[in-house]
All heavy atoms as an XYZ file, in Angstrom:
818
protein
N      -8.166     49.965     -9.418
C      -8.490     48.684     -9.383
C      -9.610     48.327     -8.326
O     -10.357     47.313     -8.393
C      -7.120     47.816     -9.045
C      -7.373     46.338     -9.070
S      -6.492     45.855    -10.472
C      -6.923     44.077    -10.557
N      -9.788     49.207     -7.446
C     -10.806     49.059     -6.309
C     -12.182     48.940     -6.890
O     -12.928     48.235     -6.314
C     -10.613     50.123     -5.203
C      -9.508     49.884     -4.401
C      -9.472     50.985     -3.211
C      -8.364     50.708     -2.276
N      -8.421     51.556     -1.216
N     -12.395     49.755     -7.957
C     -13.816     49.686     -8.350
C     -14.088     48.790     -9.596
O     -15.056     48.665    -10.257
C     -14.140     51.111     -8.876
C     -14.160     52.038     -7.640
O     -14.509     51.567     -6.675
N     -13.872     53.391     -7.928
N     -13.071     47.877     -9.768
C     -13.137     46.938    -11.043
C     -14.260     45.843    -10.544
O     -14.414     45.550     -9.503
C     -11.918     46.313    -11.358
O     -11.424     45.550    -10.285
N     -14.929     45.486    -11.653
C     -15.987     44.371    -11.532
C     -15.669     43.181    -12.428
O     -15.386     43.249    -13.550
C     -17.419     44.890    -11.660
C     -17.911     45.822    -10.849
S     -19.552     46.275    -11.281
C     -19.816     47.625    -10.276
N     -15.740     41.996    -11.708
C     -15.546     40.802    -12.612
C     -16.730     39.867    -12.372
O     -17.161     39.724    -11.140
C     -14.255     40.018    -12.190
C     -13.128     40.862    -12.639
C     -14.112     38.727    -12.965
C     -11.809     40.329    -12.209
N     -17.351     39.380    -13.532
C     -18.585     38.500    -13.316
C     -17.928     37.079    -13.539
O     -17.549     36.779    -14.471
C     -19.546     38.832    -14.307
C     -20.149     40.119    -14.020
C     -19.716     41.377    -14.546
C     -21.420     40.311    -13.223
C     -20.279     42.514    -14.199
C     -21.888     41.483    -12.922
C     -21.375     42.581    -13.399
O     -21.972     43.731    -13.270
N     -18.041     36.252    -12.548
C     -17.752     34.763    -12.636
C     -18.789     34.013    -12.048
O     -19.103     34.151    -10.964
C     -16.294     34.684    -11.811
C     -15.905     33.266    -11.831
C     -15.122     32.820    -13.080
O     -14.680     33.752    -13.782
O     -15.108     31.702    -13.373
N     -19.435     33.265    -12.881
C     -20.581     32.434    -12.528
C     -21.515     33.292    -11.791
O     -22.087     32.880    -10.745
C     -20.094     31.247    -11.527
O     -19.075     30.532    -12.104
N     -21.928     34.349    -12.384
C     -23.003     35.249    -12.012
C     -22.574     35.764    -10.536
O     -23.485     36.280     -9.765
C     -24.279     34.674    -11.848
C     -24.733     34.201    -13.312
C     -26.129     33.535    -13.202
O     -26.885     33.703    -12.251
O     -26.420     32.949    -14.307
N     -21.357     35.901    -10.146
C     -20.863     36.466     -8.832
C     -20.184     37.702     -9.189
O     -19.179     37.740    -10.067
C     -19.889     35.533     -8.115
O     -20.712     34.196     -8.000
C     -19.664     36.092     -6.796
N     -20.516     38.773     -8.438
C     -19.885     40.058     -8.652
C     -18.718     40.225     -7.685
O     -18.970     40.153     -6.438
C     -20.891     41.116     -8.646
C     -20.224     42.620     -8.920
C     -21.268     43.694     -8.721
N     -22.195     43.489     -9.888
C     -23.158     44.506     -9.920
N     -23.363     45.488     -9.075
N     -23.974     44.364    -10.941
N     -17.549     40.537     -8.189
C     -16.426     40.863     -7.252
C     -16.112     42.271     -7.389
O     -15.682     42.758     -8.562
C     -15.185     39.970     -7.713
C     -14.021     40.351     -6.623
C     -15.593     38.467     -7.450
N     -16.316     43.135     -6.415
C     -15.945     44.481     -6.454
C     -14.736     44.975     -5.649
O     -14.422     46.206     -5.798
C     -17.154     45.232     -5.936
O     -17.452     44.898     -4.544
C     -18.459     45.076     -6.853
N     -14.058     44.137     -4.888
C     -12.923     44.576     -4.149
C     -11.670     43.911     -4.525
O     -11.722     42.873     -5.267
C     -13.048     44.296     -2.621
O     -13.128     42.853     -2.461
N     -10.554     44.424     -4.333
C      -9.252     43.998     -4.717
C      -9.067     42.692     -3.925
O      -8.538     41.631     -4.489
C      -8.105     44.989     -4.350
O      -8.407     46.283     -4.986
C      -6.850     44.438     -4.760
N      -9.406     42.605     -2.681
C      -9.393     41.314     -1.896
C     -10.017     40.224     -2.481
O      -9.565     39.052     -2.605
C      -9.770     41.649     -0.496
O      -8.984     42.688      0.112
C      -9.444     40.393      0.415
N     -11.316     40.553     -3.062
C     -12.196     39.539     -3.524
C     -11.432     39.018     -4.834
O     -11.510     37.828     -5.161
N     -11.058     39.891     -5.594
C     -10.345     39.594     -6.868
C      -9.132     38.697     -6.614
O      -8.838     37.703     -7.237
C      -9.976     40.883     -7.601
C      -9.242     40.593     -9.003
C     -10.233     39.895     -9.922
C      -8.837     41.943     -9.605
N      -8.343     39.128     -5.687
C      -7.133     38.276     -5.447
C      -7.481     36.782     -4.817
O      -6.778     35.942     -5.190
C      -6.223     38.987     -4.341
C      -5.556     40.275     -4.796
S      -4.739     41.232     -3.635
C      -3.616     40.161     -2.906
N      -8.464     36.691     -3.931
C      -9.015     35.514     -3.455
C      -9.459     34.598     -4.673
O      -9.112     33.443     -4.716
C     -10.204     35.684     -2.462
C     -10.685     34.439     -2.061
C     -10.057     33.713     -1.051
C     -11.885     34.067     -2.403
C     -10.570     32.480     -0.572
C     -12.457     32.768     -1.935
C     -11.699     32.003     -1.049
N     -10.176     35.297     -5.609
C     -10.695     34.523     -6.732
C      -9.514     33.979     -7.615
O      -9.519     32.807     -8.005
C     -11.591     35.383     -7.572
C     -12.850     34.688     -7.997
S     -13.938     35.829     -8.626
C     -13.680     35.697    -10.383
N      -8.654     34.766     -7.858
C      -7.411     34.403     -8.638
C      -6.680     33.311     -7.938
O      -6.237     32.306     -8.568
C      -6.467     35.639     -8.872
N      -6.441     33.340     -6.545
C      -5.810     32.186     -5.788
C      -6.470     30.979     -5.940
O      -5.991     29.888     -6.070
C      -5.653     32.834     -4.402
N      -7.782     31.066     -5.840
C      -8.609     29.724     -6.022
C      -8.484     29.149     -7.266
O      -8.330     27.966     -7.478
C     -10.058     30.096     -5.686
C     -10.490     30.345     -4.283
C     -10.216     29.054     -3.365
O     -10.591     28.007     -3.791
O      -9.508     29.127     -2.294
N      -8.457     30.053     -8.361
C      -8.319     29.511     -9.699
C      -6.968     28.881     -9.878
O      -6.868     27.793    -10.493
C      -8.586     30.657    -10.719
C      -8.457     30.329    -12.144
C      -9.482     29.257    -12.479
C      -8.677     31.522    -13.114
N      -5.940     29.477     -9.435
C      -4.598     28.952     -9.554
C      -4.457     27.587     -8.735
O      -3.897     26.687     -9.309
C      -3.590     30.000     -8.975
C      -3.352     31.142     -9.931
S      -2.310     32.446     -9.246
C      -0.793     31.616     -8.951
N      -5.128     27.553     -7.577
C      -5.028     26.359     -6.809
C      -5.818     25.195     -7.567
O      -5.279     24.033     -7.516
C      -5.686     26.500     -5.386
C      -5.534     25.408     -4.547
C      -6.151     25.712     -3.084
N      -5.438     26.760     -2.433
C      -5.896     27.860     -2.122
N      -7.291     28.067     -2.258
N      -5.395     28.855     -1.537
N      -6.897     25.404     -8.154
C      -7.616     24.556     -8.936
C      -6.912     23.892    -10.080
O      -6.722     22.772    -10.319
C      -8.963     24.998     -9.349
C     -10.047     25.151     -8.292
C     -11.209     25.820     -8.851
O     -11.294     25.872    -10.049
O     -12.025     26.261     -7.876
N      -6.245     24.913    -10.839
C      -5.344     24.461    -11.899
C      -4.109     23.670    -11.497
O      -3.867     22.609    -12.117
C      -4.813     25.709    -12.722
C      -5.919     26.332    -13.462
C      -5.470     27.703    -14.034
O      -4.432     28.240    -13.787
N      -6.295     28.065    -14.989
N      -3.502     23.989    -10.349
C      -2.411     23.308     -9.860
C      -2.796     21.883     -9.447
O      -2.125     20.965     -9.725
C      -1.705     24.068     -8.768
C      -0.588     23.261     -7.970
C       0.616     23.276     -8.565
C      -0.847     22.568     -6.834
C       1.760     22.509     -7.986
C       0.145     21.903     -6.343
C       1.404     21.822     -6.925
O       2.413     21.079     -6.318
N      -3.900     21.816     -8.705
C      -4.325     20.493     -8.220
C      -4.734     19.595     -9.462
O      -4.475     18.475     -9.510
C      -5.602     20.564     -7.351
C      -5.246     21.174     -5.950
O      -4.045     21.163     -5.594
O      -6.208     21.643     -5.267
N      -5.290     20.139    -10.380
C      -5.791     19.293    -11.680
C      -4.448     18.804    -12.256
O      -4.348     17.638    -12.826
C      -6.644     20.013    -12.514
O      -6.046     21.015    -13.185
N      -3.483     19.789    -12.513
C      -2.252     19.242    -13.212
C      -1.532     18.217    -12.191
O      -0.991     17.159    -12.786
C      -1.235     20.431    -13.417
C      -1.768     21.381    -14.449
C      -0.768     22.416    -14.611
C      -1.133     23.418    -15.792
N      -0.232     24.508    -15.958
N      -1.473     18.480    -11.001
C      -0.669     17.578    -10.064
C      -1.290     16.145    -10.110
O      -0.644     15.158    -10.176
C      -0.698     17.994     -8.717
N      -2.617     16.069    -10.157
C      -3.276     14.696    -10.109
C      -3.170     14.000    -11.550
O      -2.989     12.804    -11.544
C      -4.705     14.885     -9.727
C      -4.992     15.194     -8.290
N      -4.526     14.329     -7.281
C      -5.404     16.390     -7.636
C      -4.833     14.835     -6.017
N      -5.336     16.037     -6.356
N      -3.321     14.763    -12.564
C      -3.164     14.142    -13.853
C      -1.810     13.804    -14.278
O      -1.628     12.704    -14.944
C      -3.903     15.094    -14.934
O      -2.915     16.244    -15.066
N      -0.821     14.410    -13.779
C       0.535     14.131    -14.214
C       1.153     13.004    -13.319
O       2.098     12.303    -13.858
C       1.405     15.434    -14.072
C       1.023     16.412    -15.190
C       1.925     17.724    -15.106
O       2.736     17.757    -14.159
O       1.536     18.678    -15.715
N       0.747     12.859    -12.085
C       1.370     11.960    -11.206
C       0.757     10.567    -11.204
O       1.408      9.666    -10.634
C       1.603     12.457     -9.871
O       0.212     12.737     -9.372
C       2.434     13.671     -9.843
N      -0.370     10.448    -11.814
C      -1.145      9.185    -11.676
C      -0.573      8.130    -12.677
O      -0.593      8.277    -13.875
C      -2.688      9.463    -11.966
C      -3.390      8.136    -11.749
C      -4.801      8.251    -11.783
C      -5.514      6.996    -11.553
N      -6.644      7.009    -10.780
N      -0.013      7.105    -12.234
C       0.550      6.050    -12.928
C      -0.408      4.894    -12.865
O      -0.658      4.425    -11.724
C       2.051      5.640    -12.489
C       2.536      4.538    -13.300
C       2.887      6.785    -12.478
N      -0.725      4.275    -13.962
C      -1.571      3.081    -13.958
C      -0.895      1.912    -13.533
O       0.326      1.657    -13.781
C      -2.310      2.824    -15.345
C      -3.209      4.157    -15.606
C      -3.930      3.799    -17.038
O      -4.161      2.540    -17.344
O      -4.255      4.801    -17.659
N      -1.580      0.969    -12.903
C      -0.985     -0.218    -12.451
C      -0.297     -1.176    -13.524
O       0.708     -1.649    -13.338
C      -2.179     -1.063    -11.833
C      -1.780     -2.447    -11.190
C      -0.897     -2.152    -10.022
C      -3.077     -3.154    -10.667
N      -0.849     -1.137    -14.724
C      -0.278     -1.848    -15.853
C       1.094     -1.279    -16.293
O       1.945     -2.002    -16.919
C      -1.222     -1.872    -17.139
C      -1.396     -0.468    -17.675
C      -2.520     -0.651    -18.750
C      -2.716      0.769    -19.458
N      -1.942      1.084    -20.592
N       1.419     -0.096    -15.935
C       2.674      0.643    -16.242
C       3.697      0.597    -15.194
O       4.794      0.958    -15.335
C       2.419      2.147    -16.546
C       1.446      2.207    -17.840
O       1.526      1.261    -18.687
O       0.780      3.201    -17.849
N       3.392      0.167    -13.996
C       4.266      0.097    -12.856
C       5.235     -1.094    -12.928
O       4.869     -2.179    -13.192
C       3.534      0.033    -11.470
C       2.860      1.271    -11.128
C       2.310      1.199     -9.777
C       1.820      2.418     -9.301
N       1.388      2.469     -7.835
N       6.496     -0.840    -12.540
C       7.496     -1.913    -12.494
C       7.692     -2.395    -11.053
O       7.976     -3.535    -10.862
C       8.886     -1.315    -12.907
C       8.823     -0.857    -14.492
C       8.721     -2.000    -15.321
C       8.715     -1.512    -16.748
N       8.567     -2.641    -17.814
N       7.414     -1.499    -10.047
C       7.493     -1.988     -8.704
C       6.168     -1.910     -8.135
O       5.468     -0.965     -8.276
C       8.428     -0.982     -7.826
C       9.954     -1.252     -8.226
C      10.693     -0.134     -7.343
C      10.375     -2.556     -7.988
N       5.622     -2.957     -7.509
C       4.290     -3.005     -6.936
C       4.256     -2.974     -5.395
O       5.082     -3.760     -4.808
C       3.520     -4.213     -7.494
C       3.523     -4.345     -9.082
C       2.965     -5.738     -9.393
C       2.669     -3.267     -9.710
N       3.348     -2.429     -4.853
C       3.044     -2.782     -3.396
C       2.466     -4.221     -3.287
O       1.962     -4.763     -4.229
C       2.087     -1.797     -2.854
O       0.822     -1.980     -3.394
N       2.472     -4.663     -2.069
C       2.006     -6.000     -1.942
C       0.489     -6.022     -2.217
O       0.016     -7.079     -2.922
C       2.105     -6.419     -0.375
C       1.314     -7.772     -0.105
C       3.639     -6.662     -0.026
N      -0.231     -4.982     -2.016
C      -1.662     -5.022     -2.282
C      -1.827     -4.879     -3.832
O      -2.732     -5.591     -4.393
C      -2.340     -3.729     -1.684
C      -2.457     -3.831     -0.183
C      -1.272     -3.657      0.525
O      -0.124     -3.073      0.102
O      -1.089     -4.013      1.782
N      -1.092     -4.138     -4.585
C      -1.144     -4.061     -5.987
C      -0.820     -5.422     -6.641
O      -1.506     -5.786     -7.562
C      -0.301     -2.915     -6.487
C      -0.618     -1.645     -6.162
C       0.454     -0.550     -6.496
O       1.518     -0.808     -6.454
O      -0.014      0.652     -6.648
N       0.224     -6.029     -6.102
C       0.627     -7.403     -6.618
C      -0.503     -8.452     -6.360
O      -0.755     -9.158     -7.314
C       2.014     -7.856     -5.990
N      -1.114     -8.319     -5.258
C      -2.153     -9.264     -4.946
C      -3.388     -8.950     -5.934
O      -3.964    -10.026     -6.459
C      -2.712     -8.957     -3.550
N      -3.643     -7.816     -6.192
C      -4.744     -7.518     -7.133
C      -4.545     -7.863     -8.465
O      -5.228     -8.464     -9.209
C      -4.940     -5.915     -7.138
C      -6.108     -5.485     -7.970
C      -6.254     -3.898     -7.843
O      -5.959     -3.276     -7.041
O      -6.817     -3.437     -8.987
N      -3.197     -7.639     -8.880
C      -2.955     -7.903    -10.282
C      -2.693     -9.450    -10.724
O      -3.117     -9.944    -11.663
C      -1.610     -7.258    -10.691
C      -1.052     -7.276    -12.013
C      -2.037     -6.503    -12.891
C       0.245     -6.644    -12.265
N      -2.260    -10.159     -9.668
C      -1.982    -11.609     -9.918
C      -2.984    -12.483     -9.320
O      -2.935    -13.727     -9.490
C      -0.544    -12.004     -9.345
C       0.556    -11.341    -10.131
C       1.198    -10.260     -9.808
C       0.996    -12.085    -11.336
C       2.219     -9.643    -10.543
C       2.031    -11.489    -12.136
C       2.695    -10.240    -11.666
N      -3.901    -12.009     -8.464
C      -5.076    -12.761     -7.871
C      -4.488    -13.769     -6.780
O      -5.053    -14.746     -6.673
N      -3.394    -13.220     -6.072
C      -2.818    -14.044     -5.141
C      -3.012    -13.204     -3.739
O      -2.980    -12.029     -3.841
C      -1.315    -14.221     -5.300
C      -1.197    -15.068     -6.565
C      -0.639    -14.945     -4.064
C       0.289    -15.132     -6.909
N      -3.276    -13.850     -2.650
C      -3.535    -13.147     -1.501
C      -2.296    -12.435     -0.912
O      -1.146    -12.645     -1.203
N      -2.629    -11.284     -0.197
C      -1.591    -10.476      0.307
C      -0.659    -11.206      1.288
O       0.666    -11.095      1.438
C      -2.101     -9.149      1.138
C      -2.838     -8.253      0.138
C      -3.376     -7.166      0.851
N      -4.240     -7.687      2.065
C      -5.172     -7.044      2.497
N      -5.714     -5.907      1.921
N      -5.913     -7.532      3.467
N      -1.234    -12.067      2.119
C      -0.474    -12.941      3.082
C       0.454    -13.888      2.424
O       1.579    -14.075      2.865
N       0.011    -14.451      1.372
C       0.802    -15.335      0.634
C       2.057    -14.682      0.006
O       3.117    -15.201     -0.133
C      -0.035    -16.076     -0.546
C       0.633    -17.188     -1.186
C       1.242    -18.228     -0.214
C       1.128    -19.597     -0.600
N       1.678    -20.523      0.321
N       1.737    -13.471     -0.535
C       2.838    -12.795     -1.202
C       3.837    -12.305     -0.190
O       5.085    -12.491     -0.401
C       2.165    -11.446     -1.976
C       1.435    -11.969     -3.117
C       3.479    -10.536     -2.378
C       0.725    -10.730     -3.931
N       3.315    -11.920      1.005
C       4.322    -11.569      2.083
C       5.144    -12.733      2.465
O       6.295    -12.819      2.770
C       3.549    -11.072      3.274
C       3.041     -9.539      3.078
C       2.559     -8.955      4.383
N       2.051     -7.563      4.066
C       0.888     -7.368      3.878
N      -0.091     -8.408      3.784
N       0.389     -6.245      3.585
N       4.454    -13.960      2.602
C       5.163    -15.192      2.946
C       6.209    -15.558      1.954
O       7.431    -15.966      2.357
C       4.131    -16.286      3.023
C       4.673    -17.682      3.412
C       3.675    -18.730      3.340
O       2.392    -18.467      3.755
O       3.863    -19.922      2.973
N       5.909    -15.477      0.661
C       6.813    -15.899     -0.318
C       8.046    -14.835     -0.454
O       9.176    -15.243     -0.710
C       6.199    -15.800     -1.686
C       5.075    -16.773     -1.944
C       4.267    -16.496     -3.164
C       5.707    -18.220     -2.082
N       7.722    -13.608     -0.106
C       8.811    -12.578     -0.203
C       9.506    -12.498      1.150
O      10.511    -11.565      1.112
C       8.217    -11.252     -0.590
O       7.213    -10.752      0.252
N       9.404    -13.150      2.168
C       9.997    -13.047      3.560
C      11.484    -13.465      3.450
O      12.198    -12.992      4.268
C       9.255    -13.609      4.564
C       8.095    -12.817      5.141
O       8.120    -11.528      4.977
O       7.245    -13.312      5.853
N      11.791    -14.522      2.609
C      13.068    -15.088      2.679
C      14.128    -14.073      2.077
O      13.846    -13.301      1.298
C      13.162    -16.314      1.925
O      13.083    -15.993      0.486
N      15.367    -14.202      2.684
C      16.361    -13.369      2.350
C      16.907    -13.398      0.844
O      17.407    -12.568      0.285
C      17.634    -13.372      3.397
C      17.298    -12.851      4.713
C      18.541    -12.957      5.529
O      19.627    -13.027      5.202
O      18.227    -12.912      6.820
N      16.721    -14.686      0.349
C      17.211    -14.819     -1.082
C      16.064    -14.729     -2.143
O      16.300    -15.202     -3.231
C      17.805    -16.212     -1.142
C      16.806    -17.436     -0.887
O      15.857    -17.177     -0.018
O      17.194    -18.551     -1.248
N      15.075    -13.960     -1.707
C      13.807    -13.751     -2.636
C      14.449    -12.836     -3.672
O      14.964    -11.786     -3.482
C      12.769    -13.187     -1.875
S      11.287    -12.916     -2.867
N      14.219    -13.326     -4.901
C      14.626    -12.432     -6.196
C      13.657    -11.510     -6.643
O      13.985    -10.577     -7.475
C      15.002    -13.500     -7.255
C      15.919    -14.538     -6.822
C      17.167    -14.505     -7.725
C      18.053    -15.729     -7.467
N      19.061    -15.495     -6.457
N      12.402    -11.446     -6.180
C      11.430    -10.644     -6.679
C      11.082     -9.525     -5.748
O      10.076     -8.741     -5.919
C      10.182    -11.363     -7.237
C       9.527    -12.116     -6.163
C       8.630    -11.596     -5.284
C       9.791    -13.513     -6.047
C       8.012    -12.388     -4.385
C       9.039    -14.349     -5.116
C       8.207    -13.739     -4.297
N      11.670     -9.381     -4.606
C      11.289     -8.250     -3.653
C      12.499     -7.429     -3.462
O      13.681     -7.710     -3.503
C      10.993     -8.944     -2.183
C      12.150     -9.561     -1.608
C      10.273     -7.925     -1.305
N      12.153     -6.069     -3.218
C      13.169     -5.026     -2.980
C      12.610     -4.332     -1.691
O      11.388     -4.100     -1.660
C      13.360     -4.042     -4.135
C      14.405     -3.034     -3.818
C      12.206     -3.416     -4.568
C      14.980     -2.346     -5.091
N      13.482     -4.054     -0.753
C      13.042     -3.289      0.458
C      13.545     -1.910      0.436
O      14.606     -1.547     -0.007
C      13.658     -3.996      1.674
C      13.184     -5.426      1.932
C      13.475     -6.555      1.452
C      12.036     -5.563      2.723
N      12.714     -7.490      1.973
C      11.789     -6.927      2.671
C      11.107     -4.665      3.581
C      10.684     -7.585      3.414
C      10.121     -5.407      4.212
C       9.851     -6.763      4.142
N      12.570     -0.973      0.403
C      12.930      0.397      0.480
C      12.610      0.913      1.904
O      11.398      1.127      2.195
C      12.017      1.140     -0.508
C      12.304      0.573     -2.008
C      12.423      2.756     -0.524
C      11.445      1.138     -3.075
N      13.589      0.968      2.728
C      13.346      1.276      4.140
C      12.701     -0.055      4.670
O      13.058     -1.176      4.561
N      11.566      0.245      5.298
C      10.728     -0.836      5.880
C       9.649     -1.267      4.850
O       8.803     -2.108      5.241
C      10.100     -0.424      7.184
N       9.691     -0.584      3.618
C       8.525     -1.023      2.736
C       8.972     -1.942      1.663
O      10.015     -2.003      1.190
C       8.074      0.314      1.995
C       7.560      1.416      2.895
N       6.300      1.290      3.336
C       8.144      2.441      3.457
C       6.108      2.280      4.160
N       7.225      3.118      4.154
N       8.084     -3.026      1.520
C       8.366     -4.115      0.564
C       7.725     -3.784     -0.667
O       6.514     -3.439     -0.830
C       7.806     -5.347      1.286
C       7.840     -6.611      0.357
C       7.001     -7.727      1.031
N       6.870     -7.716      2.477
C       6.856     -8.648      3.365
N       7.262     -9.785      2.897
N       6.742     -8.453      4.623
N       8.591     -3.777     -1.716
C       8.146     -3.625     -3.141
C       8.315     -4.877     -3.974
O       9.271     -5.599     -3.741
C       8.653     -2.449     -3.750
C       8.401     -1.135     -3.232
C       6.926     -0.754     -3.476
C       6.693      0.636     -2.949
N       5.375      1.049     -3.079
N       7.404     -5.349     -4.805
C       7.470     -6.474     -5.567
C       7.975     -6.036     -7.045
O       7.343     -5.281     -7.706
C       6.154     -7.148     -5.654
C       5.584     -7.534     -4.267
C       6.179     -8.560     -6.508
C       6.487     -8.328     -3.433
N       8.922     -6.656     -7.457
C       9.474     -6.455     -8.865
C       8.537     -7.219     -9.786
O       8.523     -8.557     -9.756
C      10.923     -6.867     -8.926
C      11.968     -6.320     -8.162
C      13.316     -6.949     -8.280
C      14.136     -6.521     -7.179
N      15.514     -7.241     -7.223
N       7.684     -6.502    -10.479
C       6.700     -7.115    -11.419
C       7.144     -8.286    -12.221
O       6.679     -9.241    -12.244
C       5.967     -5.843    -12.158
C       4.858     -6.475    -12.847
C       4.339     -5.313    -13.742
N       3.340     -5.762    -14.587
C       2.205     -5.017    -14.781
N       2.230     -3.916    -14.205
N       1.085     -5.455    -15.385
N       8.283     -7.913    -13.090
C       8.695     -8.858    -14.031
C       9.155    -10.140    -13.382
O       8.893    -11.275    -13.791
C       9.662     -8.288    -14.876
C       9.121     -7.084    -15.832
O       7.851     -7.183    -15.994
O       9.925     -6.303    -16.195
N      10.061     -9.975    -12.320
C      10.652    -11.087    -11.625
C       9.582    -11.918    -11.024
O       9.575    -13.173    -10.944
C      11.646    -10.597    -10.538
N       8.485    -11.198    -10.417
C       7.420    -11.990     -9.662
C       6.577    -12.723    -10.726
O       6.181    -13.850    -10.440
C       6.552    -10.991     -8.883
C       5.435    -11.799     -8.038
C       5.817    -12.647     -7.095
C       4.236    -11.421     -8.242
C       4.907    -13.225     -6.253
C       3.242    -12.145     -7.457
C       3.613    -13.096     -6.517
N       6.300    -12.153    -11.808
C       5.654    -12.817    -12.889
C       6.267    -14.065    -13.369
O       5.747    -15.254    -13.427
C       5.429    -11.980    -14.068
C       4.427    -12.435    -15.218
C       4.191    -11.554    -16.230
O       4.660    -10.341    -16.182
O       3.281    -11.798    -17.108
N       7.717    -13.955    -13.580
C       8.521    -15.194    -13.940
C       8.337    -16.234    -12.849
O       8.167    -17.432    -13.168
C       9.893    -14.734    -14.130
C      10.049    -14.094    -15.440
C      11.455    -13.581    -15.630
O      12.316    -13.758    -14.893
N      11.776    -12.986    -16.863
N       8.552    -15.833    -11.565
C       8.466    -16.771    -10.485
C       7.095    -17.536    -10.491
O       7.064    -18.690    -10.367
C       8.576    -16.024     -9.181
C       8.341    -16.910     -7.954
C       9.306    -17.671     -7.469
C       7.137    -16.708     -7.227
C       9.008    -18.491     -6.374
C       6.968    -17.388     -6.043
C       7.822    -18.320     -5.584
N       6.123    -16.733    -10.556
C       4.668    -17.409    -10.508
C       4.502    -18.310    -11.746
O       3.944    -19.375    -11.530
C       3.636    -16.204    -10.530
C       2.264    -16.800    -10.657
C       3.626    -15.469     -9.258
N       4.961    -18.008    -12.841
C       4.778    -18.870    -14.042
C       5.551    -20.090    -13.998
O       5.184    -21.100    -14.562
C       5.176    -17.948    -15.374
C       4.160    -16.912    -15.576
S       2.363    -17.160    -15.302
C       2.195    -17.937    -16.959
N       6.628    -20.168    -13.148
C       7.414    -21.388    -13.057
C       6.851    -22.291    -11.888
O       7.460    -23.392    -11.807
C       8.782    -21.004    -12.652
C       9.574    -20.340    -13.866
C      10.946    -19.750    -13.468
O      11.394    -19.866    -12.291
N      11.641    -19.163    -14.450
N       5.853    -21.924    -11.132
C       5.505    -22.599     -9.977
C       4.315    -23.558    -10.335
O       3.503    -23.255    -11.227
C       4.996    -21.725     -8.930
C       5.983    -20.755     -8.355
C       7.177    -21.408     -8.031
O       7.193    -22.395     -7.098
N       8.347    -20.937     -8.394
N       4.317    -24.741     -9.746
C       3.201    -25.681     -9.961
C       2.054    -25.319     -8.962
O       0.917    -25.373     -9.414
C       3.747    -27.101     -9.603
C       2.548    -28.130     -9.658
C       2.030    -28.563    -10.859
C       2.176    -28.746     -8.352
C       1.003    -29.504    -10.828
C       1.212    -29.749     -8.487
C       0.578    -30.028     -9.554
O      -0.342    -31.015     -9.669
N       2.417    -24.916     -7.730
C       1.490    -24.576     -6.723
C       2.138    -23.502     -5.837
O       3.290    -23.496     -5.622
C       0.797    -25.706     -5.972
O       1.848    -26.252     -5.212
N       1.283    -22.805     -5.245
C       1.703    -21.769     -4.258
C       1.094    -21.935     -2.952
O       0.001    -22.242     -2.583
C       1.408    -20.324     -4.695
C       2.133    -19.775     -5.884
C       1.711    -18.405     -6.397
C       3.569    -19.743     -5.689
């Protein structure tokens, strides 16, 4: 195996170490591309939104969303530790029932 040659993008690899390095890089690239493609969820498909995502989706300022979701009886917020998530469907219903915010 020490004398094997592999041509990849016009690069000659003649050592076992070089071949192993090339294989590791290829595996890393494949893993990274799978990880990014499988875990990306589009905003339109999310049920729980961050304050920033809710602001972008509904066209309401982040501060206003935080102000509305600060009360303890707020029906459209869920706290995950110290992180505030907005329940998309409940927030949409809330917004549609309001005259002004």
